[in-house]
Structures are given as structure tokens and as C-alpha cells.
C-alpha positions in Angstrom: 86.9 -59.9 106.6 88.9 -56.7 107.0 88.6 -54.3 104.1 92.1 -53.2 103.0 91.1 -50.0 101.4 94.2 -48.1 100.1 94.9 -45.4 102.7 96.8 -43.3 100.2 93.6 -43.1 98.1 91.4 -42.6 101.2 91.1 -38.9 100.7 87.3 -39.5 100.9 87.6 -41.4 104.2 90.1 -38.9 105.6 87.7 -36.1 104.7 84.9 -37.8 106.5 87.1 -38.1 109.6 88.7 -34.7 109.6 86.5 -32.2 107.9 83.3 -32.8 109.7 83.9 -29.7 111.7 86.2 -30.1 114.8 89.9 -30.6 114.5 91.5 -33.8 115.8 91.7 -33.8 119.6 95.4 -34.0 119.9 97.6 -31.8 122.1 98.3 -28.5 120.4 101.8 -28.0 121.9 105.3 -27.6 120.6 107.1 -30.8 119.5 110.5 -31.6 118.0 110.8 -31.2 114.2 110.4 -34.6 112.5 112.7 -34.5 109.4 112.0 -37.0 106.6 113.9 -38.4 103.7 111.8 -38.6 100.6 112.4 -41.3 98.1 113.8 -40.1 94.7 111.0 -39.5 92.3 110.5 -41.7 89.3 109.8 -40.0 86.0 107.5 -42.2 84.0 108.7 -43.5 80.6 106.3 -43.7 77.6 105.3 -47.3 78.3 104.5 -46.4 81.9 102.4 -43.5 80.8 100.5 -45.7 78.4 99.7 -48.1 81.3 98.6 -45.1 83.5 96.3 -43.9 80.8 94.8 -47.4 80.3 94.3 -47.7 84.1 92.6 -44.3 84.2 90.4 -45.1 81.3 89.3 -48.5 82.7 88.5 -46.9 86.1 86.6 -44.0 84.6 84.5 -46.3 82.5 84.3 -48.9 85.3 85.5 -51.4 82.7 86.4 -54.4 84.9 87.8 -56.5 82.0 90.1 -53.7 80.9 91.2 -53.3 84.5 91.9 -57.0 85.0 94.0 -57.0 81.9 96.4 -54.7 83.7 97.0 -57.1 86.6 100.4 -58.9 86.6 100.4 -62.7 86.6 102.3 -62.6 89.9 100.2 -60.0 91.7 100.5 -60.1 95.5 98.9 -58.3 98.3 101.0 -57.4 101.3 100.8 -55.5 104.6 104.1 -53.9 105.6 105.8 -56.0 102.9 104.6 -59.3 104.4 101.8 -61.3 102.8 98.4 -60.1 103.9 96.4 -62.4 106.1 93.5 -62.4 103.6 95.8 -63.0 100.6 95.2 -66.6 99.4 98.4 -68.0 97.9 96.4 -71.0 96.7 94.3 -68.9 94.4 95.3 -67.2 91.2 96.5 -63.5 91.4 93.5 -62.1 89.7 91.2 -63.7 92.3 93.2 -62.0 95.1 93.1 -58.6 93.2 89.3 -59.0 92.9 89.0 -59.7 96.6 91.2 -56.8 97.5 89.2 -54.3 95.5 85.7 -55.6 96.2 84.9 -57.4 93.0 84.6 -60.7 94.8 83.9 -61.9 98.3 86.7 -63.6 100.2 86.7 -67.4 99.6 84.2 -67.2 96.8 84.6 -68.3 93.2 82.2 -65.9 91.6 82.3 -62.1 91.4 79.8 -59.9 93.2 78.1 -59.8 96.6 80.6 -57.3 98.2 79.1 -54.5 100.3 79.9 -51.2 98.5 82.0 -53.1 96.0 83.8 -52.8 93.7 85.9 -50.1 95.2 86.1 -47.9 92.2 86.8 -44.8 94.3 89.9 -46.3 95.7 91.1 -47.4 92.3 90.3 -43.9 90.9 92.5 -42.3 93.5 95.4 -44.6 92.5 94.8 -43.9 88.9 95.0 -40.1 89.5 98.2 -40.3 91.5 101.1 -38.3 90.0 104.0 -39.2 92.3 106.1 -42.4 91.9 109.3 -43.8 93.2 111.5 -46.9 92.4 111.9 -49.5 95.0 115.0 -51.0 93.5 118.0 -49.6 91.6 117.1 -51.5 88.5 113.8 -49.7 88.3 111.7 -52.8 87.6 109.3 -52.0 90.4 107.7 -48.6 90.7 105.2 -47.6 93.4 102.8 -44.8 94.1 102.3 -42.5 95.9 105.9 -41.4 96.7 107.2 -42.5 100.1 109.2 -40.9 102.9 110.9 -42.2 106.0 111.6 -40.3 109.2 115.3 -39.6 109.7 115.3 -40.2 113.4 112.8 -42.7 114.9 113.5 -41.5 118.5 112.7 -37.9 117.6 109.5 -39.1 115.9 108.4 -41.0 119.0 109.2 -38.0 121.2 107.0 -35.8 118.9 104.2 -38.4 119.0 104.4 -38.5 122.8 104.1 -34.7 122.9 101.0 -34.3 120.8 99.1 -37.6 120.9 96.9 -38.9 123.7 95.8 -42.3 124.8 92.5 -41.7 123.0 93.7 -39.9 119.9 96.6 -40.8 117.5 97.6 -38.1 115.1 97.5 -38.5 111.3 101.0 -37.7 110.3 101.7 -36.3 106.8 105.0 -35.5 105.2 105.6 -32.2 103.4 106.9 -32.7 99.9 108.9 -29.5 99.4 111.0 -27.1 101.4 109.7 -23.6 102.1 106.1 -24.6 102.1 103.9 -21.7 103.3 101.5 -22.2 106.2 98.6 -19.8 105.9 96.2 -18.6 108.6 93.2 -19.9 106.7 92.6 -21.9 103.5 92.0 -18.8 101.4 94.4 -16.4 103.2 96.8 -14.5 100.9 98.6 -12.6 103.6 101.9 -13.3 105.2 102.2 -16.9 106.2 102.3 -18.0 109.8 105.4 -20.0 109.1 107.0 -22.3 106.6 107.7 -26.1 106.6 110.5 -28.1 105.1 110.6 -31.8 104.2 109.2 -32.9 107.5 106.3 -34.8 109.1 103.4 -32.9 110.7 100.1 -33.9 112.2 97.0 -33.1 110.1 94.1 -31.8 112.2 91.4 -31.4 109.6 90.7 -30.7 105.9 88.9 -28.2 103.8 86.3 -27.8 102.4 84.2 -29.3 105.2 81.7 -32.1 104.5 78.0 -31.3 104.5 75.6 -33.6 106.1 74.0 -36.0 103.7 76.4 -35.2 100.9 79.5 -37.0 99.7 82.7 -35.8 101.3 84.5 -33.3 99.0 88.1 -33.7 97.8 90.3 -31.7 100.2 92.0 -28.6 98.8 93.8 -27.7 102.1 94.9 -29.4 105.3 95.2 -27.8 108.7 98.5 -28.9 110.2 100.1 -28.5 113.6 103.6 -26.9 113.2 106.5 -27.8 115.5 106.0 -24.4 117.2 102.6 -25.6 118.5 100.7 -23.2 116.2 98.3 -24.5 113.6 97.8 -23.3 110.0 96.8 -24.4 106.6 98.7 -25.9 103.6 97.5 -26.9 100.2 96.5 -30.6 100.1 98.9 -31.2 97.2 101.8 -30.1 99.5 101.7 -33.2 101.7 101.1 -37.0 101.6 100.3 -39.5 104.4 103.5 -40.9 106.1 101.9 -44.3 106.7 99.8 -45.3 103.7 99.0 -48.1 101.2 100.8 -48.1 97.9 100.1 -49.7 94.5 103.3 -50.9 92.7 103.8 -51.7 89.1 106.3 -54.0 87.3 107.8 -53.9 83.9 106.7 -57.1 82.2 108.5 -58.8 79.3 108.2 -56.6 76.2 108.3 -53.4 78.2 104.6 -53.2 79.2 103.8 -52.3 82.8 101.3 -54.2 85.0 99.9 -53.9 88.5 102.2 -56.1 90.6 101.7 -55.4 94.3 99.3 -53.7 96.7 101.1 -53.0 100.0 98.7 -51.9 102.7 99.7 -49.6 105.6 100.6 -51.5 108.8 
């Protein structure tokens, strides 16, 4: 069975891949600027904040029953907005939630027996997310983290062709704010090498680096490749993965919010 860990919450996995020492082996050349359009941010209402607190508390305490109480009766699990191959429409929503997050093996009726499960780290990353957007004008469905789409797909493919190789695809992140400074080093306070707008850039590695035999630390900075072909560092909070899994919430009758959808990256 494939493990659909949420990539948005895979800071730990990204750290293992990127901060072990060497930067990603992509071509460090100039490429066309990849502008993005970022979804309008959703500002949580009190009921949504109450659900977020309940989720954070349940995950912090590893209280499975409290977590399961937050799962919507119609919870679904998708990949690129289509039902995931391992989603079982013949089973109840809570069963599928348990399989997704490692509480239960695929096809089993009892909990347990999942390697490294339950995936509390992935759940904790979602619980700590602070960016949200509405997927519909009525605001019934809210997802996290916030999403962005490239403005010109042809320009994006041209940029990918410039920097990526047959053996190495780039990890593209989008910058959340205009005028984001790019430093020479994670702790550099001097004049920036350049500035980025709301655009997508390849991430080469993260900081602090992982130490052998120890858990990967949470990144504070990312080294990115600028369109000029030069690389520099931005704060980790300044960018998010362009292609990532998202957890979505629905307003249930009575105004309470529940976990409705997990949409995995394609």
C-alpha cells in the first residue's frame, strides 16, 4: 500500500531530503520568472478557531478518540481532486481516515499494525498550519495550507526545462509575499542578494542541517534558486510547496467544523 503522507506537512521528510548537506542537483542557471496567483486567505471565525484548538489538543495529547470526533461523516480522501485508489467507498469515513493516517491497516477491521503509525507528526503539522483558503464562494469548505497556481503553464514548463534534469526534478515552492529578501546565508543581516515577489522558485536545501542519528530539525530557512540563476536563502515561513497535500474542513450543521477531505498531491 502507498503511504499518502501529507506533503504539506512533510517538513520533516523534506528536511531529510534537502538538508543532509548537498543541495539538490539541478542546473543552477537563469530561468523565466514563474509568477503565481495565491488564493485569497480565509480568516478563521470563532467556531473554526475552536475546531483548530480541539485538533491541536487532540494531536498534542495523542488522543485518538478526540481526534476521531473531529472527522466529518462524509470524509473522503482524494488525489488531485479524484478519489484515491486506496480510498474504500464501501467502508465508513472514519475507517478511511484511520487508514490514511496510519491508525489502521488497509483492508483491516481493527486498529493497529501499521509501520510507524499512527502518523501523529503529519497530523501535528496540519494542526500547526496557519494559512487557509476557501474553495468555494459560500465558504463552506476551507483548506490548509493556502494554495497558489502558476499564471502561465508554458512559462512554468520552460523554467522546469531550464533547471531540471532527467535525474532530478526540482521542489518548487511559491513565495507568499512581494519584496521577500534573499540573503547570502541563513543568518546574514547584510544587503540581500535580491528580492522575490509572488512567484515559484526551486528549493535546493534547508537549514539547519540534519545530524546523523538525530531527528531532522524543523527548517528555519530554505536555499532557493532565483530566476537570475543565483541562489540565496529565505525564511522557511516565506514560502510553501506549490504541489502539496491539503486538509480541508467543512462547516457542519450547527456551525461546528469537521475534517472533511484530505487531497493528496498528484
